[in-house]
Steps between C-alpha positions, in 0.01 A plus 500: 500500500673623189544874474324667210717749307377851568644682198531411131805715437708225338218406259419863413865580432513201263177603330638854447839361388679688780764368739556532871821687413298759306252540784781535752654782296163677463429481875861555618474173693739205510446208268492278811197691632319463168584131488358450851181679393475276192536188718242641749751476784427863589243745364536850363294776661174604344665824398779309323242273327328813370828631359568157341152499345565844348839395367347191335187690387262258670227509767643434848254210532700313237790481747299323766357150522134487574393370840176357360 
């Protein structure tokens, strides 16, 4: 069974014309961590997703893929 990506971080960053490097600087995280989030290898916490949503001026739901 193929795993369904949980977050849409890579797509949303592209839509907002932001880079992983920019996000890493804003969150004081490594670019490697951001890259792993974007590839859905690991997931940010809900608290971190909320911060990301505020930084990108979007609803947190836009960062998540629907399960339906």
